[in-house]
N, C-alpha and C positions, 0 to 999 in steps of 0.2 A: 553463891546463893543468888537466886533470881528474885526479882520483885514481882508484885502482883500484876504490874502493868506489862511486863515482859511475857508473863504467862498468858494474859488475855490477848496479846498480839499474836502469839503462836497458835492459839486454839482456833480451829476452823469451825464455822457454823455450817448447818446444812445448806443454807442458801448460797454459801461461797462456792459450792460445786455446780451452781446453775450458770449457764452461759449468759454473758451480759446482754446479748441480743434477745435471748428469751426474757430477760428482765425488762427490756424495753417493751416487748410485746405484752408481757404480764402487766406492766404499768398501764398500758392502754386498755387492757382487758378489765382491769379493776377501776377504770375511770370512765370510759366512754358509755357503758350501759347506765350509769347513774344519771346521764343527761336525759334519759327517757322519762323520768318522773321527778317531780318536785314535791317531796313529802319528807316527814321527819323520820318515819319508821325505817325506810330503806337506808337512809344515811346513817342512822344509829346502828343498825344491824351490820352494815358494811364496816364501819369503824370498829365495832366490837369484835367482829370476826378477824379483822386484820390485826388488831392488837393481841388477840389470842395466838397469832402466829409469830409474835415477837421472839420467842426462844429460838426459832429457826433462823433468825437473822443475825444473831450474835451481838445485837445492840443492847445496851442497858436502858432501863426505863428513864433514867436521868438524861441520857443523851437524846432519846427520842423527844422527851418533853422540851428540852432546850431548843431543838430544831423545829418543834411545832409552835414555839412561842410567836414567831412572826405571823404564822397563819391564824393563831388564836386572836392576835391583835387585828389582823386584816378582815377576818370573817365577819364581825359585826358591821364593819363598814360596807361590805358587800350586801348584807341584809338590810341596811338602813334604807336604801332606795326602794326596796320591795316593801318595807314597813310603811313608808310615807306615800308612795305613788302607785301601789298595786290597786287593781280594781276593787273597791270596797264591797264587802259581802258580810253578812251576819251582823252582829252587834257593832255599832259605831262608838268608839271610845273617845275620839278627838278629831276635830276637823278645823283646818285653817287654810283658806285659799284652795290650791290644788292638792295640798297634802291632807290625807285622811288616814287615820289609824283605825282599822276595823278588826274584827275577830279573824277574818280570813287573811288580812295582811300580816297580822302577828304570826300566824302559823307559817305563812310563806317566808317571812323574814327568818324565822328559826330554821326552816328547811334549807334555805339558801346558805345560811351560815354553816350549817352542818355539811352541806355539799362542798364548801370550800375546804373544810378539814378532811372530808372523805376523798377529795381529789388530790390533795397534797400528801396525805399520809402514805400512799403506796410508793411514791418517789423516795420519801425519807427511809422507809423500811427496806426497799429494794436496792438502793444505791448508796446507803450509808457506809458500806464497807467495800464497795466496788473499786478496784484499782483502775485508774484511767488508762494504763497501758493495756490491761486485759480487755477493757472496753474497746479500745482502738483496734486491737487484734481481732476481736469478734466482729466489729463493724466492717473491717476490710475482708476477712476470710469467710464469714458466715453470711453477712448481709450483702457482700460484694459491692460495697460503696467504693468510690474512687480513692486511691491511696493518698492523693494530694489533699483531698478534703479531710480524710481521717487524720492524717498527720497534723494538719492545721488545727483541727479540733483538739487533738492531744496536746499540742504545744500551748494552745490557749488555756486548756484546763490546768496544765502544770503552772502556768503563770498566775493563776488566781491566788494560790497560796502566797506567792511573792508579793502580790498587791496588798493582801491583808497584812503581811509583815511590814510593808512600807507604810501603810496607813497607821499602824500601831507605833512604829518608830517615829513618824512625823509628829504624832500626838504627844509622845513622851518628850521629844526634843522641844516642842513649843511650850510644853508645861515647864520644862527645866529652865527655859529662858524667861518664864513669867508672862507669856503671851497666850497661854492656853486656857485661862480661866474665865475670860469674858468674851462676849460676842459669839455665841455658839453657832449662829447661822452664818456669820461672816467667816468664822474659822472653818466651817464645813466647806464652803465654796472655794476658799483659798486652798485648802488641802486637796479638794477634788481636782482643782486645776493643776496643781503640782503633780498629783498622781497621774493625770492625763498626759502630762509631758513625759513622766517616767515611762508610761505605757507605750507612747509613740517611739521613744528612743529605744526601749528594750525590744519592742516588736520589730523595729528596723534591723537591729543587730541580729536578732534571732532569725529573721528571714534571710539575711545575707549568709549567716552561718549554715542554715539548712540548705540553701542553694549551693554553697560551696561543697557540701557533703553529698550532693546529688539527690536531695529530697524533692527537687522540682522536676526531675527527669520524667519523661513519658515511658521509659523502659519499665516493664512490670517488675515489681519488687518481690523479694523473698522475705519471709517472716521467721524470726528466730523461735517463736513459740507458737505451735499450732493451736487453733481454736476450733473445737468441734461440738456438736450437739450430742447429748446422751439421753438415756431413759429418764434421768432426773428432771430434764427440761420438760418432758411431757407430763410428768407428775406435777410439776409446778404450775403449768398451764391448766391442767385439770383442776387443781386446787383453786386457782383464781376463778375459773368458770363456776365452780361450786359456790364460792363466796358470793359472787354476783347473783347467781340463781337464787340462793337463799335470801339475800337482801331484798330482791324484787318480789320474790314469792311471799315474804313476810308482809310487805306493803299491800300486796293484792289480797291476801287472806284477811288482813285486819281492816281492809276497806279504805286505806289511806292513799293508795296508788293514784297519782294525779299526773296525767300525761302533760308533758311540758308545754304543748301548744294549746291545751284546753283552757 
């Protein structure tokens, strides 16, 4: 009898059949056009349309919300500078020295905060279930990047999970010894230093092991799993272009489109 977790792991989503290189291009396609305008409408429309595509990614709402939490915390910080130091226009609500909060700066702050979410959301949706090995295969075979660079990126990506486990283990060990309840800032820097030492030692051993297995050779490598482009990749790119076109068109039609340099 299989558990629900096992069933979810086996089930493939529509986006799983898209080549990882296409996902990289799609992430740029869903991000770069948003820099053309700073307005609330295009950001909201882009976020809404991307969330409507969530069933295609195979991710759950809870997973997406958890991964969006750092962006939700950081987004108001990005909009704060625009709120205080943007060129004042419209009604003035508060002023002190160089800082002025006006009607225009409030709308710009909200627009910038939404831009942060709209720029980060495609990465979460597109790469939430992407296997690092498949990404490396695609970068080397489809994007034609140097194999040494690709293998280095793959090794670094695989090490991230180990670093998270090390951090969690160190925290539990310090708490078990009774030294993990006080001095949060001091504890953070001491654990960060220990993790840096672990990273250097582990990176050195990994580099020597990869060199011994011939990963540093200039001889062209073969790949056990082929990575190719299919018709689904074209459909995905077309869908991304439609999302961006609808987001910017909505801003233009509602009269909120504001060119970034204006």
